[in-house]
Steps between C-alpha positions, in 0.01 A plus 500: 500500500200323653219474247702594191543270203861509379648439156871475535663634191862611544438878520238456773728262688785752497271766644385268777851393592601863538202576724524571874593196714157489664327412172474160334653406168436197286729312266406198295671214326393159378656176620378244250136598494478600867486869584722667757406845624698698756337753729716748691407706802712667770813342355348150536412250230206270439533244222165397354508169313196439279455152355497443126149365547363849572370673185710800399197730505441406865851560631479878538193457724694261723788747525257770618350258753834395648618863510183583694559215748866590540410862569260387774780294657734799478268701725601298807870599507516771235692253282482134400623250763779363281757676280421254223202263480285319246141430407408231250163452329383175341154469339247276676148384423216640705258791505486860613354396836839345584756681283799366696430131568854434622795705621807444715817669621845355434765610749864519400775738402234663282146473639239416236122519514343255256145562375286261298244741359190501283661757275177597320369646828426876477760725659264633768418144610869414524555808717215391728623142548631448854750232398737745333533713814524192722794353312694827472447566872705188578806696385465745790702265721830317433334165569697179462205340327407228750397467864229698683290532184231676705730802537578544130145422385355722772716790384381452142134462606517823700679704236295367206218718636713791624671529159172489310344783698817709465500430125140623480341177375293443817359743755587526870164341585571211263842451661351442845217292359752270332707471818184422700396232251851355497508470880157338488627241251791431733267456799274270295795269424457299822666171401813576700355702787691414814826442313770771512533706186865411442404130479210566262727722289769231480248250362325746271590344164411146604206550734347838412385772734578784260238743631605448862868548406463797266261702715674432830807646328303799372381561858865509612583779257185699567581496873868583442403792277247645744727460805793666324287798403349534846838477673655760270207740491450422132860575398590137423317196378558164335618665176787674677589196714527276195696770318762485776527125447529554126782756541696262716438164342332516159762274342491237775274199537371489856283271709193651661655485847805688370272761343285565806808535720653743252176698475500551876870586505487741207187674627615501865194333643371168624200431281561271204656205690250489790211536255656226283504260795142592590365435151714191430352340810141612436241222462258688271491831311523765776207731566500816289171675579656707782777619266242609244294677766807691623535647151138601462396197294155356573383159378123463466353181348831427329528845347782742589417864577764768555455775756606837364589653836644372823839415654560192288429643157839670472683173565284319245573760234874487574504130414335574169711798396842356573825699498541815292734439206 
């Protein structure tokens, strides 16, 4: 359904509801003047709540955009992380350079991603915006919603780029360029150098340090992904490890320590907890150049170049392609 504009008259709705389980269906009703759309895929349901402040002629575009984002998220596990979840959209002032000026995730019995969007933004620009992928990526773990913010934000910062390249809105070269630039922003945030990451993360809202926190966390997941793939000969990676956690505990709310212990237990290895302790105690964003070099990624004058042959190129491409659905 990605990229199609839908008009939901009853006959079309009946056809969609009778379609194969792998396809999406949409239903619509009005609560007051707000719009409620339901998207179905793989027997799972996404409720899309569109504010009354969004012009009617704009709503179909937003449905297509959210369906596109949700399909990108689906590529990680082959299904959405939750059986039922929600996205809400409220109009916000701004311009096309920042189409999503605010967004947040609400954890609960039903997880909800809340977007404040410049709804006049063209569809292609909405698809490009990193914020949408970042917020949906939070749902890949059954996070309690507080504590060790660097872990949750690092996961979202890593996958915001992985999901975009898999969705076809950025290239593989752009993916690694964005990761390089993100790590550089983290290294440039020197105000708390010398302090352990877990302490900086705990004071994030009051004292700042966002780039240090977010990109130290992204480093954690890049390293976890590469080590898993190397140890398994490319048969397993972060997608599969997180899928195991989702199968076991999608409906729970877990602390980060509980999650990393479960990830090691479920995947029968000792990786996530030791790496967690290493990164939580780090005093600056860890070095990443050697990781890039091992995957055939050169950095020259701030520009990323990808080698097309060599022992590391296969690993690099595995991270981009993800699991086969």
